[in-house]
N, C-alpha and C positions, 0 to 999 in steps of 0.2 A: 398422573400424567402417563399416557401410554407411549410406547416406543416411537410411533409415527409423529406424535406431537413433539416429543423430545427432539427428534431429528429435524423437524421443521424449525424449531426454536434455535437450535444450534446453527443451522444454515442461515437463518435470518440474522443472527448475531455476527456470523462470519461476514456476511454481505455488508452489514452496518460498519464493521471494523474496516473492511476493504475500502468502502466509500470515504471513511474518515482519513485513511492513509492517502488516498488520491487527493482529497481536498487539501490536506496539509502539504503534499508535494507540489500541488499547483500553486499554492500560496508562496512556497519557497522559491519556485521558479519565477513567479512574478516579481518577488522581492529581489531576485538576482538579475533582473532585467532581461530575462529570457535565457540567461547563461546557465546551463546545467552545472558547470563547474562552480560558479559563484553561488548557486543554490545549494551546493554541498552534495550533489548527486554523485554517486560512485560511477566510474567508467564501467561499461558493460564487461570488458575483458577481466577486470578485477572481480566484479560480482559473479560472473560466470565461473571463474576459477574457484570461488568460495562455495558454489553450489555443488560442484562435482566432488 
């Protein structure tokens, strides 16, 4: 497999993983009745502080 094919495969896998994360988060939000807190989502202030 050449470098371009490898890069394309990695990008495809990352996109697949991102879609799965969004799908799961959406399911959690629906199960929480639309409440981000009940869905277990972190508040942006907390998450942003962890990123920096």
